[in-house]
C-alpha positions in Angstrom: 15.3 93.5 26.1 17.1 94.0 29.6 20.9 94.2 29.3 22.6 91.1 30.1 25.4 91.6 33.0 28.0 89.8 30.9 27.4 92.2 28.0 27.6 95.1 30.4 31.0 93.9 31.8 32.3 94.1 28.2 31.7 97.8 28.0 35.0 99.5 28.9 33.7 102.7 30.7 31.5 103.8 33.2 29.9 106.2 30.9 29.0 103.4 28.3 27.7 101.2 31.2 25.7 104.1 32.4 24.1 105.0 29.1 23.1 101.3 28.4 21.6 101.0 31.8 19.6 104.4 31.4 18.6 103.4 27.8 17.1 100.2 29.3 15.3 102.0 32.1 13.7 104.5 29.7 12.5 101.7 27.4 10.9 99.6 30.4 9.3 102.9 32.0 7.5 103.9 28.8 5.8 100.4 28.4 3.7 101.4 31.6 1.1 104.1 30.8 -0.5 106.0 33.7 -2.2 109.2 33.6 -3.5 112.0 36.0 -4.4 115.7 36.1 -3.8 118.5 38.5 -5.1 122.1 38.5 -1.7 123.6 39.3 -0.3 123.0 35.8 2.6 125.5 35.1 4.4 124.3 32.0 5.3 121.1 30.1 8.8 119.3 30.4 10.0 116.2 28.6 9.6 113.2 30.7 12.6 111.8 32.6 12.6 108.7 35.1 11.8 110.0 38.5 9.0 112.3 37.3 5.4 111.7 38.3 4.2 109.0 35.7 0.6 110.0 36.5 1.5 113.7 35.3 2.3 112.5 31.7 0.2 114.6 29.3 -1.1 112.0 26.8 -2.5 114.7 24.6 0.9 116.1 24.1 2.2 112.5 23.5 -0.3 112.1 20.7 0.6 115.2 19.2 4.6 115.2 19.3 5.1 111.4 19.7 7.2 112.1 22.8 6.3 111.9 26.5 5.9 115.1 28.3 4.7 115.7 32.1 3.0 118.8 33.4 5.1 120.8 36.0 3.7 122.6 38.8 4.4 126.1 40.3 5.2 124.5 43.9 7.8 122.1 42.3 11.5 122.6 43.3 14.6 121.0 42.1 16.0 117.9 44.1 19.3 118.0 46.0 20.9 114.5 45.6 23.9 112.8 46.8 25.3 109.6 45.3 27.4 107.9 47.9 29.8 105.2 46.7 31.4 102.9 49.0 35.2 102.4 47.5 36.5 100.1 50.2 38.7 97.1 49.4 35.8 94.7 49.7 33.8 96.3 46.8 36.5 95.1 44.3 35.4 91.6 45.0 34.2 89.8 41.6 33.6 86.1 41.0 32.7 86.6 37.4 32.0 89.8 35.2 31.5 93.0 37.1 33.0 93.7 40.6 30.7 95.1 43.3 32.4 98.6 42.6 31.9 98.4 39.0 28.1 97.8 39.6 28.0 100.6 42.2 29.6 103.1 40.0 27.5 102.1 36.7 24.1 102.4 38.9 25.4 105.6 40.5 26.3 107.0 37.1 22.9 106.0 35.7 21.0 107.8 38.4 23.2 110.8 38.0 22.3 110.9 34.3 18.6 110.3 35.3 18.7 113.4 37.8 20.7 115.9 35.7 18.4 115.1 32.7 15.2 116.2 34.8 17.3 119.3 36.1 18.0 118.2 39.6 21.2 119.0 41.4 23.2 116.0 42.0 26.6 115.5 43.9 28.8 112.5 44.6 30.8 111.3 47.6 33.3 108.5 46.9 33.8 107.0 50.3 37.3 105.3 51.4 39.2 105.0 54.6 42.1 107.3 53.3 39.6 110.1 52.7 36.3 110.8 50.8 36.2 112.8 47.5 33.4 115.2 47.4 31.7 116.8 44.3 29.1 119.4 45.3 25.6 118.9 43.8 24.9 121.0 40.6 22.2 120.7 38.0 24.2 121.9 34.7 24.3 119.3 32.1 28.2 119.4 32.0 28.1 118.4 35.6 27.4 114.9 34.8 30.8 114.5 32.9 32.6 115.7 36.3 30.7 112.9 37.9 31.7 110.1 35.5 35.3 111.1 35.2 35.4 110.7 39.2 34.0 107.3 39.1 36.2 106.2 35.8 38.8 103.8 36.9 37.8 103.9 40.6 39.7 101.3 42.8 38.6 99.9 46.1 41.0 100.5 48.9 41.2 100.2 52.6 38.5 99.3 55.1 34.8 100.0 55.2 34.0 103.0 57.3 30.3 103.6 57.1 30.0 105.5 60.4 32.5 108.2 58.9 30.4 108.3 55.7 27.3 108.9 58.0 29.0 111.9 59.5 30.2 113.3 56.2 26.7 112.9 54.8 25.2 114.6 57.7 27.5 117.5 57.1 26.8 118.0 53.5 23.1 117.0 53.2 22.1 119.4 56.0 18.5 119.9 54.4 16.2 117.7 53.0 17.9 115.9 50.2 17.8 112.5 48.5 21.0 110.3 49.4 21.6 107.1 47.3 24.2 104.9 49.0 25.8 101.8 47.3 27.7 99.6 49.6 28.2 96.0 50.4 27.7 97.1 54.1 30.4 94.9 55.2 31.5 97.0 58.3 32.9 95.7 61.5 31.0 98.5 63.6 27.8 97.0 64.3 26.1 100.4 64.7 27.4 101.6 61.3 24.2 101.1 59.5 22.2 102.7 62.2 24.4 105.8 62.1 23.6 106.1 58.3 19.8 105.7 58.7 19.9 108.6 61.1 19.9 110.7 58.0 16.2 110.3 58.0 16.1 112.3 61.2 16.8 115.4 59.1 13.9 114.6 56.7 16.5 113.2 54.1 15.3 110.6 51.8 17.6 107.7 52.0 18.0 104.8 49.7 20.4 101.9 50.3 21.4 99.9 47.4 23.0 96.8 49.1 25.5 95.4 46.5 26.6 91.8 46.8 28.2 89.2 44.5 26.4 86.1 43.7 29.2 83.9 45.3 28.5 85.9 48.5 24.9 85.1 48.4 25.0 81.7 47.2 28.4 80.3 48.6 29.0 78.0 45.4 32.4 76.7 46.6 33.1 73.0 46.9 36.9 72.1 47.2 38.8 72.8 50.4 39.4 76.7 50.0 41.7 79.4 51.5 39.5 82.5 52.0 41.4 86.0 52.2 40.1 89.2 53.6 40.2 92.0 51.1 40.6 94.6 53.8 43.3 93.3 56.1 45.7 90.2 56.4 43.3 87.7 57.8 42.8 84.4 56.0 40.7 81.2 56.8 41.5 77.8 55.4 38.1 75.8 55.3 36.0 73.2 53.6 33.1 75.0 52.0 30.8 71.9 52.5 31.1 71.8 56.1 30.3 75.5 56.7 27.9 76.2 53.8 24.7 75.8 55.9 25.9 78.2 58.6 27.3 80.6 56.3 24.1 80.8 54.3 22.0 81.2 57.6 24.4 84.1 58.6 24.2 85.8 55.2 20.5 85.6 55.1 20.4 87.1 58.7 22.7 89.8 57.5 20.7 90.8 54.6 17.2 90.5 56.5 18.6 92.8 59.2 19.7 95.3 56.8 16.4 95.4 55.1 14.5 95.4 58.4 16.6 98.4 59.9 15.9 100.4 56.7 12.3 99.7 56.5 12.0 100.8 60.3 13.4 104.0 59.5 11.4 104.4 56.3 14.2 104.1 54.2 14.3 102.4 50.6 16.4 99.2 50.6 17.3 97.5 47.3 19.4 94.3 47.3 21.6 94.2 44.2 23.2 91.2 42.8 26.2 91.8 40.5 24.9 88.9 38.0 21.4 90.6 37.4 20.6 93.2 34.8 21.3 96.6 36.0 18.5 98.3 34.3 16.3 95.8 36.0 17.5 96.8 39.3 16.7 100.4 38.6 13.4 99.8 37.1 12.4 97.7 40.2 13.6 100.5 42.4 11.7 103.2 40.4 8.5 101.2 40.3 8.4 100.4 44.1 9.3 104.2 44.6 6.3 105.2 42.4 4.0 102.7 44.3 5.0 104.4 47.4 3.8 107.6 46.4 
């Protein structure tokens, strides 16, 4: 059963949340058998999400009761960067987990999966007061370094995705996988375009667009004072009078982000903070598998 987000919110650390998400992903993936063969077989390795499911060796499964995939001579380890937007707007929550909590849990879960399959993974925590960078490594102990950097992370300052794009371009100078977690709230209208230019260097970019349920559905009823989380702006408004126009703008915002990602052959995943996070990763991994 997929882990309820309310249950996930009760887990006190990123490590516990990430482990719970990973366990759900592993359970979900193992329910979908696929098979395939190749003449370039070199050795077996234990299956990890992200491996080619069609390369599962079912004879080995029947013998050892574990999933193994066939590795090939031409395979090389992936270099991956997990980029977390830690601006102040990411701290918003209407209930349960904040957007930043979700981003950290999903980022840590992806790091867990990548290290498990012996790929090198690094971390960039993106904030206006400067980014924290942990270079990619594949060592098992490296996962703890990443998780410690995410523990207790607080959102501060304004969103600066263009600066993040510059930093990622500097660090991911050759083909790499980049996983960005952000609400994409940036006053620079060209910020996402700058990020998508990572594709010009043949980097594999996945954008996880993290939004709170209240931001998507606008469930407010009574006269409300809306406060900006990144500056001192505020707006008193009657939600009933502005709901239709707000929802229209939000839909256009989401659709526009998805379309720009699709145009640049980048993965786009809308993540609601009230949905099971293992379901999010299962959906993402399944689409990636179909894309192959």
